C-alpha positions in Angstrom: 12.8 -40.6 -20.3 13.2 -37.1 -18.7 14.3 -37.2 -15.0 12.3 -35.8 -12.8 13.9 -36.2 -9.3 11.3 -36.6 -6.7 13.0 -39.0 -3.9 15.9 -40.2 -2.2 18.1 -42.1 -4.1 20.9 -42.6 -1.9 19.8 -42.9 1.9 23.4 -43.2 3.2 25.2 -40.0 1.0 22.1 -37.9 2.2 23.3 -38.7 6.1 26.3 -37.8 5.2 25.0 -34.2 3.8 22.7 -34.1 6.7 25.1 -34.3 9.8 28.0 -31.9 7.5 25.2 -29.3 7.3 24.2 -29.9 11.4 28.2 -28.9 12.3 28.1 -26.0 9.6 24.9 -24.7 10.3 23.9 -24.5 7.3 20.1 -24.2 6.5 18.8 -24.8 3.1 15.4 -22.3 2.1 12.8 -23.2 0.8 11.6 -22.3 -3.0 8.5 -20.8 -1.2 10.8 -19.1 0.6 12.6 -17.5 -2.6 9.4 -16.4 -3.8 7.9 -15.3 -0.4 10.6 -14.3 1.9 7.9 -13.5 4.7 8.1 -17.2 5.1 11.5 -17.0 6.3 11.3 -17.8 10.1 11.9 -15.0 12.8 15.2 -15.4 13.7 16.9 -15.9 10.6 15.7 -12.1 9.4 17.0 -11.3 12.5 20.4 -12.6 11.7 20.7 -11.5 8.6 20.5 -7.5 10.1 24.4 -8.4 10.7 25.3 -9.8 7.7 26.9 -7.7 4.4 24.7 -8.7 1.1 27.7 -10.0 -0.7 29.5 -12.2 2.1 30.3 -15.5 2.4 28.1 -17.0 5.0 25.2 -19.5 4.8 22.0 -17.6 5.8 22.7 -15.3 2.3 21.2 -18.5 0.7 18.2 -17.2 2.3 18.5 -13.8 0.0 18.7 -15.7 -2.8 15.5 -13.8 -3.8 13.9 -11.0 -6.0 13.0 -8.8 -2.8 15.9 -8.4 -1.2 15.9 -4.3 0.4 18.1 -2.8 -1.6 21.4 -2.3 0.5 24.9 -4.1 1.0 24.7 -4.8 4.7 21.8 -5.9 6.7 19.0 -5.6 4.4 15.2 -7.1 5.1 13.1 -8.1 2.4 10.4 -5.7 0.6 9.1 -5.7 -2.8 10.5 -6.5 -6.0 13.1 -4.2 -7.2 11.9 -3.0 -10.6 12.9 -0.4 -12.8 10.5 1.5 -15.1 11.7 3.1 -18.3 9.7 5.8 -20.0 9.0 6.8 -23.8 11.6 9.9 -22.5 14.5 7.1 -22.9 12.7 4.9 -25.0 10.8 6.5 -27.7 8.3 4.2 -27.2 4.6 4.5 -25.7 4.2 1.1 -24.3 5.9 0.7 -20.6 8.9 -1.4 -20.2 10.0 -2.4 -16.8 13.2 -4.2 -16.0 13.1 -6.5 -12.7 16.7 -6.2 -11.6 19.3 -8.6 -10.6 21.7 -6.4 -8.5 20.9 -7.3 -5.3 20.6 -10.5 -5.5 24.1 -11.6 -3.9 27.1 -11.6 -6.4 25.0 -8.8 -8.1 23.0 -11.2 -10.5 20.1 -13.6 -10.3 21.9 -16.2 -11.5 22.4 -18.0 -7.5 18.9 -18.8 -8.1 19.8 -20.8 -10.9 22.6 -22.9 -9.9 20.5 -23.4 -6.0 18.1 -24.8 -8.4 20.4 -27.2 -9.8 22.6 -27.9 -6.7 20.0 -28.1 -3.8 17.6 -31.1 -5.8 20.7 -33.6 -5.7 21.9 -32.9 -2.3 18.8 -33.5 -0.7 18.3 -36.6 -2.9 21.5 -38.4 -1.7 22.8 -38.0 -5.7 25.6 -35.0 -4.3 28.5 -35.8 -1.4 29.3 -32.5 -0.6 32.1 -34.6 2.0 33.8 -36.0 -1.2 32.0 -34.1 -4.9 33.1 -31.4 -6.8 30.6 -29.1 -8.1 31.4 -28.2 -11.8 29.9 -25.2 -13.1 30.0 -24.6 -16.7 28.7 -20.8 -18.1 29.9 -17.9 -20.0 29.8 -15.7 -16.9 27.5 -15.3 -14.1 26.0 -18.6 -13.8 29.4 -20.6 -12.3 29.6 -17.1 -9.9 26.5 -17.9 -8.3 27.3 -21.4 -8.4 30.8 -20.7 -7.2 29.2 -18.7 -4.3 26.4 -21.1 -3.7 28.6 -24.1 -3.3 31.2 -22.2 -0.8 27.7 -21.4 1.7 26.5 -24.9 1.3 30.5 -26.3 1.7 30.9 -27.6 -1.0 34.0 -26.9 -3.6 33.3 -25.1 -6.5 35.1 -25.7 -10.3 34.3 -22.7 -12.3 34.3 -23.3 -16.3 34.6 -19.9 -18.5 35.4 -18.2 -21.4 39.0 -17.1 -21.5 37.6 -13.4 -22.6 35.2 -12.6 -20.5 35.4 -9.8 -17.6 38.2 -9.9 -15.7 35.6 -8.5 -12.8 34.4 -12.4 -12.7 37.7 -14.5 -12.8 39.0 -12.1 -10.1 36.1 -12.7 -8.0 36.2 -16.8 -9.1 39.9 -16.2 -7.9 38.9 -14.7 -4.6 36.3 -16.8 -3.3 38.5 -19.9 -3.7 36.6 -21.9 -7.3 39.3 -23.7 -9.2 38.5 -21.9 -12.1 39.1 -23.3 -15.7 39.4 -20.8 -18.7 38.5 -22.4 -22.3 38.6 -20.6 -25.7 37.4 -17.9 -27.3 34.1 -15.5 -26.3 30.5 -15.4 -25.0 29.6 -17.3 -27.9 32.5 -20.1 -28.0 29.8 -22.6 -26.1 31.6 -26.0 -27.6 34.5 -24.9 -26.0 33.0 -25.5 -22.9 30.8 -28.7 -23.6 34.1 -30.0 -24.1 36.2 -29.6 -21.3 32.9 -31.0 -19.6 33.8 -33.5 -21.3 37.0 -34.5 -20.3 36.7 -34.4 -16.7 33.6 -36.6 -16.9 36.2 -38.8 -18.4 38.8 -38.3 -15.8 37.5 -36.8 -12.6 35.3 -39.0 -11.1 34.9 -36.8 -7.6 33.2 -34.2 -9.9 29.6 -33.8 -11.1 28.3 -31.7 -13.8 25.7 -29.0 -13.5 24.9 -27.4 -16.8 22.6 -24.9 -16.5 21.7 -25.7 -20.6 20.5 -28.8 -19.4 19.4 -28.5 -15.9 16.0 -28.5 -15.4 16.2 -27.4 -12.0 17.5 -23.9 -13.7 14.1 -23.0 -15.6 12.3 -24.3 -12.8 13.8 -21.7 -10.3 12.9 -19.0 -13.1 9.3 -20.5 -13.4 7.9 -20.1 -10.0 10.6 -16.9 -8.4 10.9 -14.8 -11.6 8.0 -15.6 -13.3 5.9 -14.5 -9.8 7.9 -12.3 -8.8 7.3 -10.2 -12.5 3.5 -11.3 -11.9 3.7 -9.3 -8.5 5.0 -5.8 -10.1 2.5 -6.1 -12.6 0.0 -6.1 -10.2 1.3 -3.1 -8.3 2.0 -1.0 -11.3 -1.5 -2.0 -13.8 -4.2 0.4 -14.1 -7.2 -0.4 -15.5 -6.5 -0.8 -19.0 -3.0 -2.0 -19.2 -2.5 -5.3 -20.8 0.6 -7.7 -20.1 1.8 -7.8 -23.8 5.3 -9.1 -23.7 7.7 -11.1 -21.8 11.9 -10.3 -23.5 14.8 -12.2 -21.8 17.8 -13.3 -23.2 18.1 -16.9 -24.6 21.2 -17.5 -22.4 20.8 -20.9 -21.2 17.3 -20.8 -21.0 16.6 -20.6 -17.9 15.2 -16.5 -17.5 13.0 -17.4 -19.9 10.7 -20.1 -18.2 9.7 -17.3 -16.3 7.5 -16.6 -19.2 5.8 -20.6 -18.9 4.6 -19.3 -15.7 3.2 -15.8 -17.1 1.3 -17.6 -20.0 -0.4 -19.2 -17.3 -2.3 -16.3 -16.8 -1.8 -14.1 -19.4 -2.6 -16.6 -22.1 -2.4 -13.6 -24.5 2.2 -13.0 -23.6 4.2 -12.4 -26.1 7.2 -14.4 -25.2 10.3 -13.2 -27.0 13.7 -14.4 -27.2 16.4 -12.4 -27.8 20.5 -12.6 -29.0 23.0 -10.9 -30.5 22.7 -10.1 -34.2 26.5 -11.5 -34.7 25.2 -15.2 -33.6 22.1 -14.9 -34.6 21.3 -18.8 -33.9 17.5 -18.9 -33.3 16.8 -16.0 -36.1 19.1 -17.1 -39.0 20.4 -20.9 -37.8 23.8 -18.4 -37.3 27.6 -18.1 -35.2 30.3 -15.8 -34.7 31.5 -13.8 -31.7 29.8 -11.0 -29.6 30.7 -8.4 -26.8 26.7 -9.1 -25.2 27.9 -11.1 -21.8 26.0 -13.8 -20.4 23.8 -14.9 -23.0 25.9 -17.7 -24.1 24.7 -19.2 -28.0 25.7 -21.1 -31.3 22.8 -23.5 -30.0 19.4 -24.6 -28.2 19.7 -25.2 -24.9 18.2 -28.3 -24.1 16.0 -26.9 -21.3 14.4 -24.4 -23.5 10.6 -25.6 -24.1 10.4 -23.6 -27.3 6.6 -23.7 -27.9 6.4 -20.9 -25.8 8.6 -19.0 -27.5 6.8 -16.5 -29.9 9.1 -13.8 -31.3 12.8 -13.6 -31.7 15.1 -10.6 -31.7 18.3 -10.0 -32.6 20.7 -6.8 -31.0 23.7 -5.4 -32.6 26.3 -5.8 -29.5 27.0 -1.9 -31.3 23.9 -0.5 -30.3 24.2 -2.4 -26.4 27.6 -1.3 -26.0 27.3 1.7 -27.2 24.0 2.5 -24.8 25.9 0.9 -22.0 28.6 3.9 -22.3 26.3 6.7 -22.8 24.0 5.1 -19.6 27.5 5.0 -17.4 29.9 7.5 -18.4 29.2 11.1 -17.2 28.6 13.0 -19.9 26.0 10.2 -21.3 24.1 11.4 -18.1 24.6 15.1 -18.9 23.2 14.6 -22.2 20.0 12.9 -21.0 19.8 15.5 -17.7 19.3 17.6 -20.6 16.7 16.3 -22.4 14.8 16.5 -19.4 15.6 13.0 -17.8 14.6 12.9 -14.3 18.2 12.8 -12.8 16.8 10.2 -9.8 16.2 7.6 -12.8 19.3 8.7 -14.7 21.2 7.6 -11.6 19.8 4.1 -11.8 21.0 3.2 -15.7 23.8 2.0 -14.3 21.5 -1.0 -13.0 22.0 -2.7 -16.0 24.2 -4.5 -17.5 25.4 -5.4 -20.9 22.9 -7.9 -21.2 20.5 -5.9 -19.8 20.5 -3.3 -22.4 20.3 -6.1 -24.9 17.3 -7.3 -23.0 15.5 -3.4 -23.3 16.4 -3.0 -27.3 14.5 -6.0 -27.3 11.6 -4.8 -25.4 11.6 -1.5 -27.8 11.9 -3.5 -31.0 8.7 -5.8 -30.1 6.6 -2.1 -29.0 7.3 -1.0 -32.2 6.4 -4.8 -34.0 3.5 -5.0 -32.1 2.6 -1.3 -32.9 1.8 -1.2 -28.9 0.9 1.9 -27.1 0.7 3.2 -23.2 -1.9 0.0 -21.6 0.6 -2.5 -23.1 3.1 -3.5 -20.5 6.6 -5.3 -21.6 8.9 -7.3 -18.4 12.1 -7.9 -19.2 15.4 -9.0 -16.9 18.1 -6.8 -15.8 20.6 -9.9 -15.4 23.0 -8.0 -13.7 24.7 -4.4 -13.7 27.0 -1.8 -14.8 29.7 -2.9 -11.5 30.6 -5.7 -13.5 31.5 -4.8 -16.6 33.8 -1.4 -15.4 36.8 -3.0 -17.1 34.9 -3.3 -20.5 34.4 1.1 -20.0 37.8 1.2 -19.6 38.8 -0.7 -22.8 36.0 1.1 -25.0 38.3 4.5 -23.7 41.0 3.7 -25.0 39.7 2.2 -27.9 37.6 5.0 -29.0 38.5 8.2 -26.4 36.4 10.2 -23.9 33.1 9.4 -24.7 31.5 13.2 -25.8 27.6 14.9 -24.9 27.6 14.7 -29.5 28.3 10.9 -28.9 25.5 10.0 -26.8 23.1 12.4 -29.1 24.4 9.9 -31.8 23.8 7.1 -29.7 21.0 8.1 -28.6 19.4 8.9 -32.2 20.8 5.9 -33.6 21.1 3.1 -31.2 18.6 3.7 -28.8 15.3 5.6 -31.1 16.6 3.8 -34.2 15.8 0.8 -33.3 13.8 -1.1 -36.1 11.7 -4.2 -36.6 14.3 -6.0 -38.6 16.2 -8.2 -37.6 13.6 -10.1 -35.4 10.9 -12.5 -36.5 7.3 -14.0 -35.3 8.0 -17.8 -34.9 4.7 -20.2 -36.2 4.3 -24.1 -35.2 7.5 -25.1 -37.7 9.7 -22.2 -37.1 8.8 -23.1 -33.0 10.2 -26.7 -34.1 12.8 -26.2 -36.5 14.4 -24.5 -33.3 13.8 -27.1 -31.3 15.2 -29.6 -33.6 18.4 -27.9 -33.5 18.9 -29.4 -30.0 19.8 -32.2 -32.0 23.0 -31.1 -33.3 24.4 -30.2 -29.9 22.7 -32.9 -27.8 22.3 -35.6 -29.3 25.0 -36.4 -31.3 27.5 -34.5 -29.3 26.1 -34.6 -25.8 25.2 -37.8 -26.5 21.1 -37.6 -24.6 18.5 -39.6 -25.5 16.5 -39.3 -28.8 13.7 -40.4 -27.0 13.5 -36.8 -24.5 14.2 -34.5 -27.6 11.2 -36.6 -28.4 8.8 -36.3 -25.3 10.0 -32.5 -25.0 7.8 -31.6 -28.3 4.9 -34.3 -28.6 4.7 -35.1 -24.7 1.9 -32.2 -23.1 2.4 -32.7 -19.1 6.5 -32.8 -19.3 7.1 -29.4 -19.0 4.5 -29.1 -16.1 5.7 -31.9 -14.4 9.3 -30.1 -15.0 7.8 -26.7 -13.7 6.5 -28.0 -10.5 9.1 -30.2 -9.3 9.6 -27.5 -6.8 6.8 -28.4 -4.4 8.8 -31.8 -3.6 12.1 -30.0 -3.8 10.4 -28.1 -0.9 8.7 -30.8 0.8 12.2 -32.6 1.0 14.7 -29.1 1.9 12.0 -28.9 4.6 12.7 -32.6 6.3 16.2 -32.4 5.3 16.5 -28.7 8.1 14.6 -31.1 10.2 16.9 -33.6 10.4 19.8 -31.4 10.6 17.7 -30.2 13.6 18.9 -26.0 12.7 16.1 -24.6 13.3 14.9 -26.0 16.6 
């Protein structure tokens, strides 16, 4: 049966963690505080005024939230950071809103997913920070988030990611002191990462693997923190006629898409849309292949994906994504947008969208066209990270294709943006959903030795996902007890 983490399993290991964190001055934030930073003790908020957003300081654990003030140093907390894309860019009447991961430590929201995996193991005595190493298998931002959280929580990190990921990722991991293991291939070579995990399991007793694709702390964090952040923005921007019509998320590790499970509790009509690369249409066509939309790993269905709550699959051409990524970030592309009457302030904010964020935007546009949404419909999606993480990709494209021009921007606007159509997408019925769920068998039962009864439980047990998502309530009680034992909040 699927494990629900709700009690201390090793008091001796837990005591070691309490002692170490007391010595190191490490305080653990609750999930409620990540959702609502106004609950953070005032003395911690005051101390953050002298700490940078990316500083390797343990108090930055309290900045694992969508509500950081958008400044690099000394910021406090406010509303959720978001960006609305007008119809002049999207070409559709529906309102498209992206919440922004740029203002998390490390510049991506994956620090939250990683915390949701590591913290519960520490507070229940399942992970010994004085002995164990935390292994973070990933196609990008998750291993960065895991390495950052590990450093702040006095844990040695081991990052595993494909060798063809952006240079920025490898450089940062090395700088923070993580052990880095580069596996063969690109974004879609997830199996090679899993193979390395099996090698570690067999040969390193001191290593515990936090695989975002099968750790339920990942979607639990997004259900409770990301889902509620999106709802907050909707309440802020909605009108009397507004309809919360769709939520779009790259499938990736199936963490972020779990925000849709929360949103459905408030908006039962919402369409939850899974976005993937056309070059690797795993959900759409049981397909395979390599692609350039970094951060969304594929060729398998994540163990933690509640497929019953996914209504639509869209596949985005990575060529369209890369073209628009250039247009949003190159000077000539921005000049072209300005000539079209796009507000200069908005143009300056478009680099807040990383490569997968642009793909999410395109999926939102396809969704709006497919369902014929109008000005009353609101579509939410997520900008996991920003262009800051992909400067080397722009350099590579310039070397490959030459300097970006306003003429090219006009072509890209017409073809890659306004030209998005409703092909390469599918509205899922019950049997479609079950077919996708059944794909988990080949990765997780045959390759990763998961119990078949758990696969069936995820499909047939109508209560299990509710239990998975609401573990955070118990985790908060255990976190509060942990902090009480360290005495650091007194």
